[in-house]
LOFI-483197 format. One record per residue (C-alpha): x, y, z; residue in three letters. Coordinates in nm, 2 decimals, decimal comma. Each point is the difference from the previous one (the first is absolute). Layout:
<rs>
+--------+--------+--------+--------+
|      x |      y |      z | residu |
+--------+--------+--------+--------+
|      X |      Y |      Z |    ALA |
...
+--------+--------+--------+--------+
</rs>
This chain:
<rs>
+--------+--------+--------+--------+
|      x |      y |      z | residu |
+--------+--------+--------+--------+
|  -1,38 |   1,98 |   3,84 |    MET |
|  -0,34 |  -0,08 |  -0,14 |    GLN |
|  -0,15 |  -0,34 |   0,08 |    ASN |
|   0,05 |  -0,24 |  -0,29 |    LEU |
|  -0,21 |  -0,30 |  -0,10 |    THR |
|   0,09 |  -0,28 |  -0,24 |    SER |
|  -0,20 |   0,17 |  -0,28 |    SER |
|   0,24 |   0,30 |   0,01 |    ASP |
|   0,27 |  -0,23 |  -0,15 |    PHE |
|  -0,18 |  -0,10 |  -0,31 |    PHE |
|  -0,10 |   0,33 |  -0,17 |    GLY |
|   0,16 |   0,13 |  -0,32 |    PRO |
|   0,13 |   0,31 |   0,17 |    GLU |
|   0,19 |  -0,20 |   0,26 |    PHE |
|   0,13 |  -0,25 |  -0,26 |    LYS |
|   0,12 |   0,29 |  -0,22 |    GLN |
|   0,26 |   0,10 |   0,27 |    ASN |
|  -0,02 |  -0,17 |   0,34 |    PRO |
|   0,34 |   0,12 |   0,11 |    TYR |
|  -0,10 |   0,32 |   0,18 |    PRO |
|  -0,26 |  -0,20 |   0,20 |    TYR |
|   0,26 |  -0,25 |   0,09 |    TYR |
|   0,25 |   0,28 |   0,10 |    ALA |
|  -0,26 |   0,13 |   0,25 |    GLN |
|  -0,06 |  -0,34 |   0,15 |    LEU |
|   0,37 |  -0,07 |   0,03 |    THR |
|   0,07 |   0,33 |   0,17 |    ALA |
|  -0,31 |   0,01 |   0,23 |    ASN |
|  -0,15 |  -0,34 |   0,04 |    ALA |
|   0,23 |  -0,28 |  -0,13 |    PRO |
|  -0,22 |  -0,26 |   0,17 |    VAL |
|  -0,35 |   0,12 |  -0,10 |    TYR |
|  -0,33 |  -0,15 |   0,10 |    ARG |
|  -0,28 |   0,02 |  -0,25 |    PHE |
|  -0,35 |  -0,15 |  -0,03 |    ASP |
|  -0,08 |  -0,30 |  -0,21 |    MET |
|  -0,34 |  -0,18 |  -0,03 |    PRO |
|   0,16 |  -0,30 |   0,18 |    SER |
|   0,15 |   0,20 |   0,28 |    GLY |
|   0,33 |   0,18 |   0,07 |    ALA |
|   0,27 |   0,03 |  -0,27 |    GLY |
|   0,35 |   0,14 |   0,05 |    TRP |
|   0,22 |   0,18 |  -0,26 |    LEU |
|   0,37 |  -0,03 |   0,06 |    ILE |
|   0,20 |   0,26 |  -0,20 |    THR |
|   0,34 |   0,09 |   0,17 |    ARG |
|   0,29 |  -0,20 |  -0,14 |    TYR |
|   0,13 |  -0,14 |   0,33 |    ASP |
|  -0,34 |  -0,12 |   0,10 |    LEU |
|  -0,08 |  -0,14 |  -0,34 |    VAL |
|   0,32 |  -0,20 |   0,02 |    LEU |
|  -0,08 |  -0,12 |   0,35 |    GLN |
|  -0,34 |  -0,13 |  -0,10 |    VAL |
|   0,13 |  -0,16 |  -0,32 |    LEU |
|   0,25 |  -0,20 |   0,20 |    LYS |
|  -0,21 |  -0,09 |   0,31 |    ASP |
|  -0,21 |  -0,30 |  -0,11 |    ASP |
|  -0,06 |  -0,09 |   0,37 |    ALA |
|  -0,21 |   0,31 |   0,07 |    HIS |
|  -0,12 |   0,08 |  -0,35 |    PHE |
|  -0,12 |  -0,31 |  -0,19 |    THR |
|  -0,09 |  -0,04 |  -0,37 |    ARG |
|  -0,22 |  -0,30 |   0,09 |    ASP |
|  -0,34 |   0,14 |   0,09 |    MET |
|  -0,11 |  -0,34 |   0,13 |    ARG |
|   0,23 |   0,05 |   0,30 |    LYS |
|  -0,21 |   0,28 |   0,14 |    VAL |
|  -0,36 |  -0,10 |  -0,10 |    LEU |
|  -0,23 |  -0,15 |   0,26 |    PRO |
|  -0,03 |  -0,38 |  -0,03 |    THR |
|  -0,35 |   0,01 |  -0,16 |    ARG |
|   0,11 |   0,25 |  -0,27 |    GLU |
|   0,33 |  -0,18 |  -0,05 |    ARG |
|  -0,19 |  -0,33 |  -0,07 |    MET |
|  -0,23 |   0,18 |  -0,25 |    SER |
|   0,27 |   0,18 |  -0,19 |    LEU |
|  -0,03 |  -0,08 |  -0,36 |    ASN |
|   0,34 |  -0,12 |  -0,12 |    MET |
|  -0,13 |  -0,09 |  -0,34 |    ALA |
|   0,12 |   0,33 |  -0,14 |    ASN |
|   0,35 |  -0,09 |  -0,13 |    PRO |
|   0,15 |   0,33 |   0,11 |    MET |
|  -0,07 |  -0,09 |   0,36 |    ASP |
|   0,27 |  -0,26 |  -0,04 |    SER |
|   0,27 |   0,22 |  -0,14 |    ILE |
|   0,32 |  -0,01 |   0,20 |    MET |
|  -0,04 |   0,38 |   0,08 |    LEU |
|  -0,29 |  -0,11 |   0,23 |    ASN |
|   0,21 |  -0,22 |   0,22 |    PHE |
|   0,27 |   0,04 |   0,26 |    ASP |
|   0,29 |  -0,24 |   0,07 |    PRO |
|   0,01 |  -0,30 |   0,00 |    PRO |
|  -0,27 |  -0,03 |  -0,27 |    ASP |
|   0,14 |   0,30 |  -0,19 |    HIS |
|   0,35 |  -0,15 |   0,02 |    THR |
|  -0,11 |  -0,33 |  -0,15 |    ARG |
|  -0,19 |   0,17 |  -0,29 |    LEU |
|   0,28 |   0,24 |  -0,08 |    ARG |
|   0,27 |  -0,27 |   0,01 |    ALA |
|  -0,20 |  -0,21 |  -0,25 |    LEU |
|  -0,06 |   0,28 |  -0,25 |    VAL |
|   0,36 |   0,13 |   0,04 |    SER |
|   0,14 |  -0,32 |  -0,14 |    LYS |
|  -0,16 |   0,10 |  -0,33 |    GLY |
|   0,07 |   0,37 |   0,02 |    PHE |
|   0,37 |   0,05 |   0,04 |    THR |
|   0,22 |   0,31 |  -0,07 |    PRO |
|   0,18 |  -0,21 |  -0,26 |    ARG |
|  -0,32 |  -0,07 |  -0,19 |    LEU |
|  -0,10 |   0,37 |   0,02 |    ILE |
|   0,33 |   0,11 |  -0,15 |    GLU |
|  -0,05 |  -0,23 |  -0,30 |    THR |
|  -0,31 |   0,20 |  -0,09 |    LEU |
|   0,21 |   0,31 |  -0,08 |    ARG |
|   0,02 |  -0,05 |  -0,38 |    PRO |
|  -0,37 |  -0,08 |  -0,03 |    ARG |
|  -0,10 |   0,31 |   0,20 |    ILE |
|   0,23 |   0,21 |  -0,22 |    GLN |
|  -0,15 |  -0,16 |  -0,32 |    GLU |
|  -0,36 |   0,07 |   0,12 |    LEU |
|   0,08 |   0,36 |   0,09 |    SER |
|   0,15 |   0,06 |  -0,34 |    ASP |
|  -0,30 |  -0,16 |  -0,17 |    GLN |
|  -0,26 |   0,21 |   0,17 |    PHE |
|   0,19 |   0,32 |  -0,08 |    ILE |
|   0,04 |  -0,10 |  -0,36 |    GLU |
|  -0,38 |  -0,07 |  -0,03 |    ALA |
|  -0,08 |   0,36 |   0,09 |    VAL |
|   0,30 |   0,20 |  -0,10 |    GLN |
|  -0,13 |   0,12 |  -0,33 |    ALA |
|  -0,32 |   0,13 |   0,16 |    HIS |
|   0,18 |   0,25 |   0,22 |    GLY |
|  -0,23 |  -0,07 |   0,29 |    GLN |
|  -0,13 |  -0,28 |   0,22 |    MET |
|  -0,17 |  -0,09 |   0,32 |    ASP |
|   0,31 |  -0,10 |   0,20 |    LEU |
|  -0,21 |  -0,23 |   0,23 |    ILE |
|  -0,21 |  -0,18 |  -0,27 |    GLU |
|   0,27 |  -0,02 |  -0,27 |    ASP |
|   0,31 |  -0,06 |   0,21 |    PHE |
|  -0,01 |  -0,03 |   0,38 |    ALA |
|  -0,29 |  -0,25 |   0,02 |    LEU |
|   0,09 |  -0,25 |  -0,27 |    PRO |
|   0,37 |  -0,02 |   0,09 |    LEU |
|  -0,04 |  -0,16 |   0,35 |    PRO |
|  -0,31 |  -0,20 |  -0,10 |    ILE |
|   0,20 |  -0,18 |  -0,27 |    ILE |
|   0,31 |  -0,05 |   0,22 |    VAL |
|  -0,19 |  -0,15 |   0,29 |    ILE |
|  -0,22 |  -0,21 |  -0,23 |    SER |
|   0,30 |  -0,14 |  -0,18 |    GLU |
|   0,18 |  -0,06 |   0,33 |    LEU |
|  -0,30 |  -0,20 |   0,13 |    LEU |
|  -0,08 |  -0,17 |  -0,33 |    GLY |
|  -0,33 |   0,16 |  -0,08 |    VAL |
|  -0,09 |  -0,04 |  -0,37 |    PRO |
|   0,02 |   0,31 |  -0,21 |    VAL |
|  -0,37 |  -0,02 |  -0,09 |    GLU |
|  -0,11 |   0,02 |   0,36 |    ASP |
|   0,19 |   0,31 |   0,11 |    ARG |
|  -0,29 |   0,24 |  -0,05 |    ASP |
|  -0,22 |  -0,21 |   0,23 |    LYS |
|   0,26 |   0,03 |   0,27 |    PHE |
|   0,03 |   0,37 |  -0,05 |    ARG |
|  -0,38 |   0,04 |   0,03 |    GLN |
|  -0,02 |  -0,22 |   0,31 |    TRP |
|   0,29 |   0,18 |   0,16 |    SER |
|  -0,14 |   0,34 |  -0,06 |    SER |
|  -0,34 |  -0,09 |   0,16 |    ILE |
|   0,16 |  -0,17 |   0,30 |    ILE |
|   0,26 |   0,27 |   0,08 |    ILE |
|  -0,25 |   0,29 |  -0,05 |    SER |
|  -0,21 |  -0,15 |   0,28 |    ALA |
|   0,30 |   0,08 |   0,22 |    SER |
|  -0,09 |  -0,20 |   0,31 |    GLY |
|  -0,38 |   0,03 |  -0,04 |    ASN |
|  -0,04 |  -0,34 |  -0,17 |    LEU |
|  -0,31 |  -0,14 |   0,16 |    GLN |
|  -0,34 |   0,07 |  -0,13 |    GLY |
|   0,10 |   0,11 |  -0,35 |    SER |
|  -0,16 |  -0,21 |  -0,27 |    GLU |
|   0,25 |   0,11 |  -0,25 |    THR |
|   0,30 |  -0,08 |   0,22 |    VAL |
|  -0,15 |  -0,34 |   0,10 |    ASN |
|  -0,06 |  -0,09 |  -0,36 |    ARG |
|   0,36 |   0,10 |  -0,09 |    ALA |
|   0,13 |  -0,23 |   0,28 |    PHE |
|  -0,22 |  -0,29 |  -0,12 |    SER |
|   0,12 |   0,04 |  -0,36 |    GLU |
|   0,36 |   0,03 |   0,12 |    PHE |
|  -0,03 |  -0,32 |   0,21 |    VAL |
|  -0,17 |  -0,20 |  -0,28 |    ALA |
|   0,28 |   0,10 |  -0,24 |    TYR |
|   0,27 |  -0,08 |   0,24 |    LEU |
|  -0,14 |  -0,35 |   0,06 |    ASP |
|   0,03 |  -0,08 |  -0,37 |    SER |
|   0,35 |   0,16 |  -0,02 |    LEU |
|   0,12 |  -0,20 |   0,31 |    PHE |
|  -0,13 |  -0,32 |  -0,16 |    GLU |
|   0,18 |   0,07 |  -0,32 |    ARG |
|   0,33 |   0,07 |   0,18 |    ARG |
|  -0,03 |  -0,32 |   0,21 |    ARG |
|  -0,03 |  -0,21 |  -0,32 |    THR |
|   0,23 |   0,21 |  -0,21 |    GLU |
|   0,27 |   0,16 |   0,22 |    PRO |
|   0,18 |   0,30 |  -0,15 |    ALA |
|   0,30 |   0,22 |   0,09 |    ASP |
|  -0,20 |   0,26 |   0,17 |    ASP |
|  -0,09 |   0,13 |   0,35 |    LEU |
|  -0,34 |  -0,16 |   0,00 |    LEU |
|   0,16 |  -0,35 |  -0,04 |    THR |
|   0,25 |   0,09 |   0,27 |    ALA |
|  -0,28 |   0,10 |   0,24 |    LEU |
|  -0,18 |  -0,33 |  -0,07 |    LEU |
|   0,32 |  -0,20 |   0,07 |    GLN |
|   0,14 |   0,21 |   0,28 |    ALA |
|   0,06 |  -0,20 |   0,32 |    GLU |
|   0,17 |   0,07 |   0,33 |    ILE |
|   0,02 |  -0,28 |   0,26 |    ASP |
|  -0,29 |  -0,18 |  -0,17 |    GLY |
|  -0,21 |   0,31 |   0,00 |    GLU |
|  -0,16 |   0,12 |  -0,33 |    MET |
|  -0,24 |   0,28 |  -0,08 |    LEU |
|  -0,36 |  -0,11 |   0,05 |    GLN |
|  -0,25 |   0,08 |  -0,28 |    THR |
|  -0,15 |   0,31 |   0,17 |    HIS |
|   0,35 |   0,12 |   0,07 |    GLU |
|   0,09 |  -0,04 |  -0,37 |    LEU |
|  -0,30 |   0,21 |  -0,10 |    TYR |
|   0,11 |   0,27 |   0,24 |    ALA |
|   0,36 |  -0,01 |  -0,10 |    MET |
|  -0,06 |   0,02 |  -0,37 |    VAL |
|  -0,25 |   0,28 |   0,05 |    MET |
|   0,24 |   0,19 |   0,22 |    LEU |
|   0,29 |  -0,04 |  -0,24 |    LEU |
|  -0,21 |   0,10 |  -0,30 |    LEU |
|  -0,16 |   0,30 |   0,17 |    ILE |
|   0,29 |   0,13 |   0,21 |    ALA |
|   0,24 |  -0,11 |  -0,27 |    GLY |
|  -0,13 |   0,26 |  -0,24 |    HIS |
|  -0,19 |   0,25 |   0,20 |    GLU |
|   0,30 |   0,12 |   0,18 |    THR |
|   0,20 |   0,05 |  -0,32 |    THR |
|  -0,28 |   0,17 |  -0,19 |    VAL |
|  -0,02 |   0,27 |   0,26 |    ASN |
|   0,38 |   0,02 |   0,06 |    LEU |
|   0,04 |   0,08 |  -0,37 |    ILE |
|  -0,31 |   0,23 |  -0,02 |    GLY |
|   0,05 |   0,19 |   0,32 |    ASN |
|   0,38 |   0,02 |  -0,07 |    GLY |
|  -0,03 |   0,14 |  -0,35 |    MET |
|  -0,26 |   0,25 |   0,12 |    LEU |
|   0,23 |   0,12 |   0,27 |    ALA |
|   0,29 |   0,03 |  -0,24 |    LEU |
|  -0,21 |   0,19 |  -0,26 |    MET |
|  -0,10 |   0,24 |   0,28 |    GLN |
|   0,36 |   0,05 |   0,09 |    HIS |
|   0,18 |   0,05 |  -0,33 |    PRO |
|   0,33 |   0,08 |   0,17 |    ASP |
|   0,00 |  -0,34 |   0,16 |    GLN |
|  -0,11 |  -0,17 |  -0,32 |    MET |
|   0,29 |   0,17 |  -0,19 |    LYS |
|   0,25 |  -0,10 |   0,27 |    LYS |
|  -0,11 |  -0,37 |  -0,05 |    LEU |
|   0,01 |   0,04 |  -0,38 |    GLN |
|   0,35 |   0,14 |   0,02 |    ASP |
|   0,12 |  -0,27 |   0,23 |    ASP |
|  -0,20 |  -0,33 |  -0,04 |    PRO |
|   0,22 |  -0,17 |   0,26 |    THR |
|  -0,20 |   0,19 |   0,26 |    LEU |
|  -0,30 |  -0,22 |  -0,07 |    ILE |
|   0,03 |  -0,22 |   0,31 |    LYS |
|   0,01 |   0,29 |   0,23 |    LEU |
|  -0,27 |   0,17 |  -0,20 |    ALA |
|  -0,24 |  -0,29 |   0,03 |    VAL |
|   0,05 |  -0,02 |   0,37 |    GLU |
|  -0,08 |   0,37 |   0,02 |    GLU |
|  -0,31 |  -0,03 |  -0,22 |    LEU |
|  -0,12 |  -0,29 |   0,23 |    LEU |
|   0,04 |   0,23 |   0,29 |    ARG |
|  -0,14 |   0,31 |  -0,16 |    TYR |
|  -0,33 |  -0,13 |  -0,13 |    ASP |
|   0,01 |  -0,38 |   0,04 |    GLY |
|  -0,24 |  -0,26 |  -0,15 |    PRO |
|  -0,13 |  -0,12 |   0,34 |    VAL |
|  -0,15 |   0,28 |   0,21 |    GLU |
|  -0,12 |  -0,20 |   0,31 |    TRP |
|   0,12 |  -0,34 |   0,11 |    ALA |
|  -0,26 |  -0,28 |   0,03 |    THR |
|  -0,17 |   0,03 |   0,35 |    PRO |
|   0,11 |  -0,14 |   0,33 |    ARG |
|  -0,20 |  -0,07 |   0,32 |    TRP |
|   0,12 |   0,06 |   0,36 |    ALA |
|   0,03 |  -0,34 |   0,17 |    THR |
|  -0,03 |   0,16 |   0,35 |    GLU |
|  -0,05 |   0,34 |   0,16 |    PRO |
|   0,31 |   0,21 |  -0,07 |    ILE |
|   0,10 |   0,37 |   0,03 |    THR |
|   0,17 |   0,15 |  -0,29 |    LEU |
|   0,12 |   0,37 |   0,01 |    GLU |
|  -0,23 |   0,05 |   0,30 |    GLY |
|  -0,31 |  -0,14 |  -0,18 |    GLN |
|  -0,19 |  -0,30 |   0,15 |    PRO |
|  -0,06 |  -0,25 |  -0,27 |    ILE |
|  -0,24 |  -0,28 |   0,08 |    GLY |
|   0,02 |  -0,37 |  -0,08 |    ARG |
|  -0,15 |  -0,05 |  -0,35 |    GLY |
|   0,03 |   0,36 |  -0,11 |    ASP |
|   0,10 |   0,03 |  -0,36 |    ILE |
|   0,34 |   0,16 |  -0,08 |    ILE |
|   0,07 |   0,18 |  -0,33 |    PHE |
|   0,36 |   0,06 |  -0,08 |    ILE |
|   0,05 |   0,29 |  -0,24 |    ILE |
|   0,32 |  -0,07 |  -0,19 |    LEU |
|  -0,03 |   0,32 |  -0,21 |    ALA |
|  -0,01 |   0,21 |   0,31 |    ALA |
|   0,30 |  -0,17 |   0,16 |    ALA |
|   0,20 |   0,06 |  -0,32 |    ASP |
|  -0,07 |   0,37 |   0,03 |    HIS |
|   0,09 |   0,03 |   0,37 |    ASP |
|   0,24 |   0,30 |   0,04 |    PRO |
|   0,16 |  -0,17 |   0,30 |    ALA |
|   0,12 |  -0,27 |  -0,23 |    GLN |
|   0,05 |   0,17 |  -0,33 |    PHE |
|   0,16 |   0,34 |  -0,07 |    THR |
|  -0,24 |   0,21 |  -0,20 |    MET |
|  -0,24 |  -0,30 |  -0,05 |    PRO |
|  -0,23 |   0,19 |  -0,24 |    ASP |
|   0,29 |   0,07 |  -0,24 |    GLU |
|   0,08 |  -0,25 |  -0,27 |    LEU |
|   0,37 |  -0,08 |   0,00 |    ASP |
|   0,10 |  -0,29 |  -0,23 |    ILE |
|   0,35 |   0,00 |   0,14 |    ALA |
|  -0,12 |  -0,03 |   0,36 |    ARG |
|   0,27 |  -0,24 |   0,15 |    GLU |
|  -0,17 |  -0,14 |   0,31 |    ARG |
|  -0,36 |  -0,07 |  -0,04 |    SER |
|  -0,11 |  -0,29 |   0,23 |    ASN |
|  -0,35 |   0,04 |  -0,14 |    HIS |
|  -0,29 |  -0,23 |   0,09 |    LEU |
|  -0,17 |  -0,03 |  -0,34 |    ALA |
|   0,04 |  -0,38 |   0,01 |    PHE |
|  -0,08 |  -0,03 |   0,37 |    GLY |
|   0,24 |  -0,14 |   0,26 |    MET |
|   0,03 |  -0,31 |   0,22 |    GLY |
|  -0,11 |  -0,35 |  -0,09 |    VAL |
|  -0,26 |   0,14 |  -0,24 |    HIS |
|   0,25 |   0,19 |  -0,21 |    TYR |
|  -0,11 |  -0,02 |  -0,36 |    CYS |
|   0,12 |  -0,32 |  -0,16 |    LEU |
|  -0,02 |   0,16 |  -0,35 |    GLY |
|   0,20 |   0,31 |   0,08 |    ALA |
|   0,31 |  -0,11 |  -0,20 |    PRO |
|  -0,22 |  -0,06 |  -0,31 |    LEU |
|  -0,19 |   0,34 |   0,04 |    ALA |
|   0,34 |   0,18 |   0,04 |    ARG |
|   0,14 |  -0,17 |  -0,31 |    LEU |
|  -0,30 |   0,08 |  -0,21 |    GLU |
|  -0,02 |   0,36 |   0,12 |    GLY |
|   0,37 |   0,06 |  -0,07 |    GLN |
|  -0,01 |  -0,14 |  -0,35 |    ILE |
|  -0,34 |   0,16 |  -0,09 |    ALA |
|   0,08 |   0,35 |   0,12 |    ILE |
|   0,35 |   0,01 |  -0,15 |    ASN |
|  -0,13 |  -0,13 |  -0,33 |    THR |
|  -0,28 |   0,26 |  -0,01 |    LEU |
|   0,23 |   0,28 |   0,07 |    LEU |
|   0,26 |  -0,12 |  -0,25 |    ALA |
|  -0,23 |  -0,07 |  -0,29 |    ARG |
|  -0,25 |   0,28 |   0,06 |    LEU |
|   0,22 |   0,28 |   0,13 |    PRO |
|  -0,26 |   0,27 |  -0,04 |    ASN |
|  -0,28 |  -0,19 |   0,18 |    ILE |
|  -0,23 |   0,24 |   0,19 |    HIS |
|  -0,35 |   0,01 |   0,14 |    LEU |
|  -0,29 |   0,04 |  -0,24 |    ALA |
|  -0,25 |   0,10 |   0,27 |    ALA |
|   0,00 |   0,23 |   0,30 |    ALA |
|   0,11 |  -0,19 |   0,31 |    PRO |
|  -0,32 |   0,10 |   0,19 |    GLU |
|  -0,21 |  -0,17 |  -0,26 |    THR |
|   0,16 |  -0,34 |   0,05 |    LEU |
|  -0,22 |  -0,25 |   0,19 |    THR |
|   0,13 |  -0,24 |   0,25 |    TRP |
|  -0,13 |  -0,35 |   0,06 |    ARG |
|  -0,24 |  -0,05 |   0,30 |    PRO |
|   0,09 |  -0,19 |   0,31 |    GLY |
|   0,25 |   0,06 |   0,28 |    PHE |
|   0,27 |  -0,27 |  -0,07 |    ILE |
|   0,11 |   0,07 |  -0,35 |    VAL |
|   0,10 |   0,35 |  -0,13 |    ARG |
|  -0,01 |   0,01 |  -0,37 |    GLY |
|  -0,14 |   0,19 |  -0,29 |    LEU |
|  -0,29 |  -0,10 |  -0,23 |    HIS |
|   0,17 |   0,16 |  -0,30 |    THR |
|   0,32 |   0,20 |  -0,07 |    LEU |
|  -0,02 |   0,18 |  -0,34 |    PRO |
|   0,34 |   0,10 |  -0,13 |    VAL |
|   0,15 |   0,15 |  -0,31 |    MET |
|   0,35 |  -0,03 |  -0,14 |    PHE |
+--------+--------+--------+--------+
</rs>
């Protein structure tokens, strides 16, 4: 195989269809060393190895501070709220943060959102139905989860566009957050807004998730202010980004496989299986957030050093032929998936039930109300958003 550098994973050609590259890595170098400006990086692609790393918090930490030299650890700037998200911590810190947010994010609460998600899906379709065409991202997949998560948190209607803009800037940075004036400004504006929103909810509690987060307490422990910033940012960003791309990527896959789309239209009860297959086939999260090796360790014969950065490629694992029969084929009736689109282990996506529910309702509604929906552009002309964590389209023009 040719030597790869980090720049190889950001070009438009790679983003257009990364799966052949991932297949080569899985078959020939499932633990692959590549060069980064900061030192050695490792790509993990094979399903069993990805699962091992996701579950092994002792050897592969999400908390970079555990492997930094003392001087660098002391100088690490934790002012960036995203540095305090629970994804960046291991147990017991992660356990405490997740327990606090889980008290306001229960499966029962998610299920109560079903009528509202259906109502919004119908509204967005009715707004464009007479035109015979739309941008499925801009007109449907993006506003749906933005409104749902905003209403769940208690964000006023007039502020949703701000959140959308901040989220787009932050997620597009995809791990390269430092040193960007645009990203830093987005963070500053986000924090200033949240300060005013927190103060409003402290004096005027409401029946929403934000009030629940402010009041959440376990054994006398409550979320600190910087943790509140991080938690709300994580819920707003992850709470809609995952769903936008589940709907967008999923509908693209179905339109490119008309036999599978017709099968789902003929039998809408397949939707739960279909969404799981769409998550596996071209999921919304391409790479998991990075880990660092806490000590020297050998993985698949490769010597990984303490402090080396580990990139887990979920999209590659979900196309591993050792785990999935004919992994490059879309089969919406695939019975046993065990995909890793939402991760695994203690960092398994907290919002997975909401993303699934939104995806199921949105896709079934689109196929029922727009039965002739099809691509209005050649697939090779579609452009994908930059970065290595999220996999999603800029636009998805369709006709019906």
